MARFIGU-543836 format. One record per atom (N, C-alpha, C): residue number from 0; residue in one letter; z, x, y. Coordinates in steps of 0.001 Angstrom, whole numbers, plus 500000, padded with zeros to 6 digits. Layout:
N
(NUM,"a",(Z,X,Y))
...
This chain:
175
(0,"m",(064197,608379,867109))
(0,"m",(063616,607158,866337))
(0,"m",(064454,606820,865115))
(1,"i",(064976,605485,864749))
(1,"i",(065691,605227,863531))
(1,"i",(064760,605372,862240))
(2,"q",(065369,606320,861424))
(2,"q",(064663,606562,859883))
(2,"q",(064965,605769,858918))
(3,"e",(066330,605050,858943))
(3,"e",(066757,604165,857960))
(3,"e",(066640,602763,858522))
(4,"p",(066010,601905,857860))
(4,"p",(066091,600452,858048))
(4,"p",(067441,599807,858116))
(5,"e",(068413,600235,857361))
(5,"e",(069727,599723,857560))
(5,"e",(070432,599878,858895))
(6,"t",(069971,600990,859364))
(6,"t",(070517,601229,860641))
(6,"t",(069972,600603,861786))
(7,"l",(068794,599991,861652))
(7,"l",(068058,599275,862503))
(7,"l",(068903,597850,862340))
(8,"y",(069039,597240,861265))
(8,"y",(069650,596091,860867))
(8,"y",(070997,596203,861592))
(9,"k",(071735,597177,861283))
(9,"k",(072845,597300,862000))
(9,"k",(072845,596997,863574))
(10,"l",(072045,597706,864171))
(10,"l",(071774,597741,865490))
(10,"l",(071529,596229,866039))
(11,"m",(070519,595697,865210))
(11,"m",(070056,594133,865577))
(11,"m",(071356,593166,865557))
(12,"v",(072218,593293,864552))
(12,"v",(073373,592545,864209))
(12,"v",(074371,592940,865462))
(13,"l",(074567,594197,865942))
(13,"l",(075244,594331,867140))
(13,"l",(074686,593729,868437))
(14,"y",(073332,593891,868491))
(14,"y",(072592,593200,869558))
(14,"y",(072913,591768,869790))
(15,"m",(072706,590979,868764))
(15,"m",(072741,589788,868522))
(15,"m",(074172,589207,868765))
(16,"l",(075229,589851,868298))
(16,"l",(076733,589550,868433))
(16,"l",(077022,589924,870004))
(17,"n",(076406,590882,870433))
(17,"n",(076575,591173,872038))
(17,"n",(076107,590000,872972))
(18,"k",(075027,589640,872800))
(18,"k",(074211,588564,873662))
(18,"k",(074935,587156,873597))
(19,"v",(076183,586793,872579))
(19,"v",(076655,585598,872846))
(19,"v",(077854,585855,873034))
(20,"n",(078697,584712,873750))
(20,"n",(080079,585074,873959))
(20,"n",(080929,584204,872862))
(21,"f",(080545,584042,871815))
(21,"f",(081223,583393,870803))
(21,"f",(080751,584133,869491))
(22,"p",(081841,583957,868324))
(22,"p",(081349,584580,867154))
(22,"p",(080194,583839,866506))
(23,"l",(079511,584587,865435))
(23,"l",(078476,584084,864897))
(23,"l",(078786,584001,863405))
(24,"t",(078317,583061,862671))
(24,"t",(078805,582908,861093))
(24,"t",(077740,583853,860338))
(25,"n",(078125,583942,859275))
(25,"n",(077345,584888,858168))
(25,"n",(075934,584150,858098))
(26,"s",(076174,582684,857952))
(26,"s",(074777,582007,857728))
(26,"s",(074051,581930,858810))
(27,"q",(074497,581895,860149))
(27,"q",(073615,581985,861325))
(27,"q",(072762,583259,861278))
(28,"l",(073583,584702,861076))
(28,"l",(072763,585632,860897))
(28,"l",(071978,585848,860177))
(29,"t",(072324,585403,858867))
(29,"t",(071480,585557,857754))
(29,"t",(070281,584593,857845))
(30,"k",(070457,583430,858536))
(30,"k",(069170,582755,858732))
(30,"k",(068223,583259,859698))
(31,"f",(068714,584007,860707))
(31,"f",(067683,584765,861440))
(31,"f",(067084,585824,860761))
(32,"f",(067753,586636,860096))
(32,"f",(067205,587736,859492))
(32,"f",(066128,587220,858217))
(33,"l",(066522,586491,857515))
(33,"l",(065539,585838,856392))
(33,"l",(064482,585174,857000))
(34,"d",(064807,584233,858015))
(34,"d",(063469,583422,858392))
(34,"d",(062527,584361,859134))
(35,"n",(062886,585378,859768))
(35,"n",(062168,586237,860161))
(35,"n",(061644,587516,859173))
(36,"d",(062003,587439,858264))
(36,"d",(061344,588646,857072))
(36,"d",(061790,589761,857449))
(37,"y",(063131,589901,858136))
(37,"y",(063356,591447,858490))
(37,"y",(063942,592129,857245))
(38,"t",(064670,591372,856208))
(38,"t",(065520,592093,855296))
(38,"t",(065864,590887,854324))
(39,"t",(066437,591558,853350))
(39,"t",(066949,590446,851975))
(39,"t",(068311,590125,852212))
(40,"y",(068783,588872,851669))
(40,"y",(070237,588507,851789))
(40,"y",(071159,589699,851497))
(41,"f",(070903,590560,850234))
(41,"f",(071778,591499,849700))
(41,"f",(071973,592702,850744))
(42,"t",(070893,593052,851395))
(42,"t",(070750,594085,852372))
(42,"t",(071771,593610,853488))
(43,"l",(071490,592746,854081))
(43,"l",(072279,592166,855100))
(43,"l",(073587,591984,854824))
(44,"q",(074203,591498,853765))
(44,"q",(075500,591689,853415))
(44,"q",(076172,592894,853516))
(45,"q",(075412,593821,852708))
(45,"q",(075757,595311,852961))
(45,"q",(076022,595892,854033))
(46,"v",(075058,595492,855101))
(46,"v",(075032,595924,856536))
(46,"v",(076349,595213,857147))
(47,"l",(076440,594061,857208))
(47,"l",(077661,593509,857786))
(47,"l",(078957,594030,857259))
(48,"s",(078944,594234,855829))
(48,"s",(080214,595079,855471))
(48,"s",(080390,596459,856079))
(49,"d",(079339,596964,856179))
(49,"d",(079309,598407,856661))
(49,"d",(079845,598228,857845))
(50,"l",(079232,597322,858944))
(50,"l",(079806,597399,860209))
(50,"l",(081162,596825,860382))
(51,"c",(081604,596052,859379))
(51,"c",(082882,595603,859460))
(51,"c",(084144,596964,859032))
(52,"e",(083590,597626,858183))
(52,"e",(084169,598971,857605))
(52,"e",(084326,599861,858751))
(53,"s",(083301,600173,859410))
(53,"s",(083282,601154,860674))
(53,"s",(083796,600441,861727))
(54,"k",(084274,599153,861897))
(54,"k",(085119,598424,862836))
(54,"k",(084154,598286,864180))
(55,"l",(082870,598430,863901))
(55,"l",(081980,597988,864901))
(55,"l",(081714,596589,865122))
(56,"i",(082228,595794,864166))
(56,"i",(082357,594351,864313))
(56,"i",(083548,593994,863740))
(57,"k",(084285,592646,863957))
(57,"k",(085273,592042,863459))
(57,"k",(085045,590888,862713))
(58,"s",(085656,590655,861546))
(58,"s",(085147,589616,860703))
(58,"s",(086619,588563,860642))
(59,"r",(086322,587325,860558))
(59,"r",(087486,586430,860424))
(59,"r",(087121,585346,859643))
(60,"m",(087820,584756,858608))
(60,"m",(087467,583700,857730))
(60,"m",(088125,582444,858595))
(61,"v",(087309,581270,858652))
(61,"v",(087562,580134,859138))
(61,"v",(087066,579164,857941))
(62,"g",(087916,578638,857466))
(62,"g",(087470,577701,856072))
(62,"g",(086787,578497,855215))
(63,"n",(085508,578081,854904))
(63,"n",(084900,578813,853899))
(63,"n",(083566,579728,854662))
(64,"s",(083983,579721,855955))
(64,"s",(082690,580430,856704))
(64,"s",(083385,581743,857350))
(65,"t",(082782,582950,857197))
(65,"t",(083038,584276,857979))
(65,"t",(082268,584166,859234))
(66,"r",(083181,584550,860267))
(66,"r",(082717,584686,861711))
(66,"r",(082743,585974,861993))
(67,"y",(081736,586471,862795))
(67,"y",(081755,587890,863185))
(67,"y",(081755,588068,864704))
(68,"e",(082363,588901,865382))
(68,"e",(082251,589332,866790))
(68,"e",(082075,590864,866838))
(69,"i",(081518,591345,867962))
(69,"i",(081185,592583,868070))
(69,"i",(082652,593341,868701))
(70,"s",(083036,594533,868285))
(70,"s",(084245,595199,868989))
(70,"s",(083825,596018,869954))
(71,"s",(084756,596465,870631))
(71,"s",(084450,597430,871882))
(71,"s",(083714,598595,871264))
(72,"d",(084282,599251,870122))
(72,"d",(083266,600499,869561))
(72,"d",(081823,599918,869399))
(73,"g",(081671,598582,869007))
(73,"g",(080460,598256,868658))
(73,"g",(079502,598055,869916))
(74,"r",(080075,597618,870985))
(74,"r",(079416,597646,872337))
(74,"r",(078944,598963,872739))
(75,"e",(079936,600035,872322))
(75,"e",(079660,601471,872916))
(75,"e",(078569,601877,871899))
(76,"t",(078623,601730,870707))
(76,"t",(077637,602153,869843))
(76,"t",(076327,601473,870155))
(77,"l",(076220,600289,870449))
(77,"l",(074987,599616,870898))
(77,"l",(074446,600274,872287))
(78,"g",(075396,600447,873319))
(78,"g",(075271,601186,874252))
(78,"g",(074139,602571,874414))
(79,"f",(074800,603282,873207))
(79,"f",(074177,604702,872983))
(79,"f",(072774,604453,872325))
(80,"f",(072592,603551,871484))
(80,"f",(071334,603437,870187))
(80,"f",(070624,602234,870302))
(81,"g",(071070,601439,871242))
(81,"g",(070345,599814,871536))
(81,"g",(068819,600222,871925))
(82,"k",(068575,601401,872561))
(82,"k",(067099,601416,872916))
(82,"k",(066347,601853,871866))
(83,"d",(066894,602144,870708))
(83,"d",(065854,602274,869702))
(83,"d",(065577,601019,868691))
(84,"i",(066159,600080,869246))
(84,"i",(065541,598524,868658))
(84,"i",(064109,598302,869201))
(85,"s",(063207,597880,868256))
(85,"s",(061845,597670,868939))
(85,"s",(061821,596278,869839))
(86,"g",(060930,596359,870680))
(86,"g",(060698,595553,871518))
(86,"g",(060391,594097,870957))
(87,"a",(059627,593962,869870))
(87,"a",(059293,593065,869132))
(87,"a",(060525,592287,868514))
(88,"a",(061467,593259,867965))
(88,"a",(062845,592703,867416))
(88,"a",(063710,592046,868466))
(89,"i",(063593,592750,869579))
(89,"i",(064532,592263,870791))
(89,"i",(064020,590865,871338))
(90,"s",(062510,590651,871163))
(90,"s",(062096,589543,871592))
(90,"s",(062421,588458,870331))
(91,"d",(062275,588769,869399))
(91,"d",(062613,587605,868255))
(91,"d",(064045,587310,868059))
(92,"m",(064930,588341,868751))
(92,"m",(066504,587938,868666))
(92,"m",(066639,587076,869812))
(93,"d",(066256,587481,870994))
(93,"d",(066332,586798,872285))
(93,"d",(065738,585342,872040))
(94,"a",(064818,585050,871642))
(94,"a",(064089,583615,871406))
(94,"a",(064835,583063,870474))
(95,"y",(065498,583596,869533))
(95,"y",(066429,582844,868409))
(95,"y",(067472,582357,869210))
(96,"i",(068042,583338,870052))
(96,"i",(069519,582892,870585))
(96,"i",(069192,581934,871635))
(97,"k",(068229,582091,872598))
(97,"k",(067838,581085,873576))
(97,"k",(067297,579895,873048))
(98,"t",(066811,579742,871847))
(98,"t",(066339,578200,871339))
(98,"t",(067563,577705,870696))
(99,"n",(068416,578557,869977))
(99,"n",(069404,578098,869274))
(99,"n",(071098,578196,869685))
(100,"k",(071086,578531,871156))
(100,"k",(072284,578995,871608))
(100,"k",(073335,577945,871585))
(101,"f",(072833,576527,871993))
(101,"f",(073938,575559,872120))
(101,"f",(074415,575100,870627))
(102,"r",(073312,575043,869686))
(102,"r",(073659,574728,868288))
(102,"r",(074576,575735,867730))
(103,"l",(074128,576823,867814))
(103,"l",(075075,578102,867497))
(103,"l",(076301,578057,867988))
(104,"r",(076735,577626,868950))
(104,"r",(077881,577689,869727))
(104,"r",(078782,576440,869294))
(105,"d",(077896,575381,868956))
(105,"d",(078659,574143,868558))
(105,"d",(078967,574185,867182))
(106,"e",(078313,574994,866412))
(106,"e",(078529,575227,864993))
(106,"e",(079931,576053,864888))
(107,"v",(080071,576888,865776))
(107,"v",(081532,577723,865480))
(107,"v",(082560,577303,866564))
(108,"g",(082003,576229,867346))
(108,"g",(083121,575587,868029))
(108,"g",(084077,574561,867590))
(109,"t",(083726,574189,866549))
(109,"t",(084712,573379,865714))
(109,"t",(084842,573967,864332))
(110,"a",(086337,573736,863902))
(110,"a",(086670,574395,862533))
(110,"a",(087853,573513,862175))
(111,"a",(087660,573368,860711))
(111,"a",(088489,572425,859855))
(111,"a",(088774,573385,858481))
(112,"d",(089846,573515,858281))
(112,"d",(089810,574044,856694))
(112,"d",(091289,573466,856167))
(113,"y",(091807,573665,854987))
(113,"y",(092920,573034,854316))
(113,"y",(093532,574160,853364))
(114,"y",(094836,574088,853027))
(114,"y",(095490,574687,851859))
(114,"y",(096637,573910,851562))
(115,"k",(096937,574323,850318))
(115,"k",(098090,573479,849617))
(115,"k",(099526,574065,850057))
(116,"e",(100262,573216,850421))
(116,"e",(101780,573708,850809))
(116,"e",(102618,573037,849955))
(117,"g",(103379,573431,848795))
(117,"g",(104092,572378,847802))
(117,"g",(103178,571429,847375))
(118,"s",(103806,570119,847676))
(118,"s",(102822,569041,846645))
(118,"s",(101965,568332,847873))
(119,"e",(102033,569058,849200))
(119,"e",(101068,568607,850320))
(119,"e",(100123,569348,850606))
(120,"y",(098935,568844,851291))
(120,"y",(097800,569592,851965))
(120,"y",(098000,569674,853436))
(121,"i",(097842,571049,853733))
(121,"i",(097948,570940,855398))
(121,"i",(096412,571343,855764))
(122,"v",(096071,570290,856850))
(122,"v",(094651,570642,857242))
(122,"v",(094988,571124,858567))
(123,"r",(094121,572112,858803))
(123,"r",(094175,572673,860255))
(123,"r",(092689,572562,860997))
(124,"c",(092785,572015,862100))
(124,"c",(091454,571856,862794))
(124,"c",(091545,572221,864309))
(125,"e",(090480,572707,864631))
(125,"e",(090135,573508,865846))
(125,"e",(089271,573128,866823))
(126,"v",(089144,573224,867982))
(126,"v",(088100,573072,868851))
(126,"v",(088117,574440,869701))
(127,"r",(087142,575359,869829))
(127,"r",(087073,576498,870579))
(127,"r",(086060,576452,871622))
(128,"e",(086370,577309,872535))
(128,"e",(085198,577529,873354))
(128,"e",(085053,578979,873710))
(129,"g",(084202,579935,873157))
(129,"g",(084329,581275,872978))
(129,"g",(085464,581700,872015))
(130,"k",(086240,582555,872550))
(130,"k",(087468,582901,871816))
(130,"k",(088944,581914,872114))
(131,"n",(088431,580957,873247))
(131,"n",(089830,580256,873512))
(131,"n",(089735,579061,872640))
(132,"v",(091165,578683,872165))
(132,"v",(091384,577491,871473))
(132,"v",(091626,576468,872508))
(133,"l",(090908,575303,872437))
(133,"l",(090896,574356,873520))
(133,"l",(091934,573308,873007))
(134,"f",(091976,573113,871710))
(134,"f",(092654,571838,871032))
(134,"f",(092645,572202,869505))
(135,"s",(094026,572219,869015))
(135,"s",(094248,572598,867645))
(135,"s",(095336,571567,867012))
(136,"i",(095073,571028,866075))
(136,"i",(095935,570138,865467))
(136,"i",(096327,570413,863676))
(137,"n",(097425,570391,863253))
(137,"n",(097547,570463,861863))
(137,"n",(098249,569314,861425))
(138,"l",(097600,568768,860185))
(138,"l",(098112,567438,859592))
(138,"l",(098314,567666,858370))
(139,"s",(099551,567125,857850))
(139,"s",(099959,566854,856541))
(139,"s",(099610,565920,855705))
(140,"v",(098598,565891,854725))
(140,"v",(098317,564922,853724))
(140,"v",(098650,565011,852404))
(141,"p",(098657,564080,851564))
(141,"p",(099167,563969,850375))
(141,"p",(098159,564475,849393))
(142,"d",(096919,564337,849467))
(142,"d",(096005,564800,848390))
(142,"d",(095047,565718,848958))
(143,"e",(094183,566223,848097))
(143,"e",(092994,567010,848720))
(143,"e",(091874,566099,848838))
(144,"d",(091584,565027,848536))
(144,"d",(090654,564281,848948))
(144,"d",(090650,563988,850233))
(145,"e",(092025,563519,850853))
(145,"e",(092045,563221,852133))
(145,"e",(091878,564396,853084))
(146,"a",(092320,565634,852632))
(146,"a",(092175,566927,853305))
(146,"a",(090649,567263,853567))
(147,"r",(089846,567061,852291))
(147,"r",(088602,567305,852558))
(147,"r",(087647,566286,853330))
(148,"m",(088156,565011,853445))
(148,"m",(087728,564132,854373))
(148,"m",(087964,564170,855865))
(149,"i",(089115,564790,856110))
(149,"i",(089429,565185,857516))
(149,"i",(088684,566344,857761))
(150,"c",(088370,567469,856921))
(150,"c",(087635,568620,857479))
(150,"c",(086231,568151,857455))
(151,"s",(085833,567079,856688))
(151,"s",(084329,566613,856924))
(151,"s",(084092,565956,858113))
(152,"n",(085106,565310,858633))
(152,"n",(084995,564247,859744))
(152,"n",(085325,564996,861136))
(153,"w",(085908,566020,860937))
(153,"w",(086254,566789,862318))
(153,"w",(085190,567051,863271))
(154,"p",(083981,567694,862770))
(154,"p",(083040,567991,863786))
(154,"p",(082426,566730,864578))
(155,"t",(082447,565755,863799))
(155,"t",(081840,564567,864764))
(155,"t",(082978,563781,865419))
(156,"s",(084328,564143,865053))
(156,"s",(085450,563139,865798))
(156,"s",(086229,563811,866504))
(157,"s",(086134,565406,866709))
(157,"s",(086867,566346,867347))
(157,"s",(086884,565813,869179))
(158,"q",(085564,565645,869653))
(158,"q",(085544,565295,870951))
(158,"q",(086211,564282,871180))
(159,"e",(086016,563252,870545))
(159,"e",(086716,562057,870926))
(159,"e",(088340,562037,871020))
(160,"l",(088846,562768,869538))
(160,"l",(090161,562854,869560))
(160,"l",(090574,563828,870867))
(161,"y",(089971,564920,871240))
(161,"y",(090515,565819,872107))
(161,"y",(090370,564840,873514))
(162,"s",(089423,564047,873765))
(162,"s",(089292,563137,875232))
(162,"s",(090364,562429,875181))
(163,"y",(090625,561604,874052))
(163,"y",(091744,560634,873636))
(163,"y",(093232,561421,873976))
(164,"t",(093387,562523,873529))
(164,"t",(094685,563025,873697))
(164,"t",(094995,563767,874957))
(165,"i",(093918,564210,875656))
(165,"i",(094012,564565,877035))
(165,"i",(094183,563550,878080))
(166,"k",(093595,562354,877832))
(166,"k",(093772,561318,878317))
(166,"k",(095196,560749,878310))
(167,"k",(095340,560561,877297))
(167,"k",(096858,559858,876966))
(167,"k",(097975,560843,877530))
(168,"l",(098025,562068,877435))
(168,"l",(099087,563066,877817))
(168,"l",(099099,563085,879472))
(169,"l",(097777,562770,879879))
(169,"l",(098035,562757,881505))
(169,"l",(098206,561604,882132))
(170,"q",(098448,560777,881504))
(170,"q",(098816,559098,882119))
(170,"q",(100236,559486,882655))
(171,"p",(100670,558982,883791))
(171,"p",(101791,558995,884416))
(171,"p",(102861,558030,883425))
(172,"k",(103922,558483,883302))
(172,"k",(104848,557579,882491))
(172,"k",(105274,556277,883332))
(173,"e",(105201,555275,882389))
(173,"e",(105697,553962,883186))
(173,"e",(107161,553987,883127))
(174,"g",(107664,553183,884443))
(174,"g",(109285,552929,884506))
(174,"g",(109758,554206,885040))
């Protein structure tokens, strides 16, 4: 039986990351743990840090968002100790994932960020499905306001741009 609450939270994070085939963001995990009154924000951040440090999960910064996915060591650990998670906690996690799976996936499916390079700003935009990049585009713009605007518009415009690009590139050449 688990004695330390932090150990339970670590197993719960591993369980959630194992249940989905895409990364979860820090804010998505935080929302679940805080909305269900499992722990505090600071305790969860320590748990995530410990899991990364022990290489049970991998983290990646995309824009201003940290995304987590389970590692093979994390899966192995979950296999050994996952039975120690209470049925009530598993029910809560399963219900959260089932109810929010499409929203969670869509939130991490499109990403845009920018950085300054010389006098220009480079905007990097992606559409992902799971770990696969479906569509990626880098744009050079002259100022930060334009870079921010592109990042802001990317989630609502990406599908249309992806469809247009595929359609245009698959058209037979005339002549």
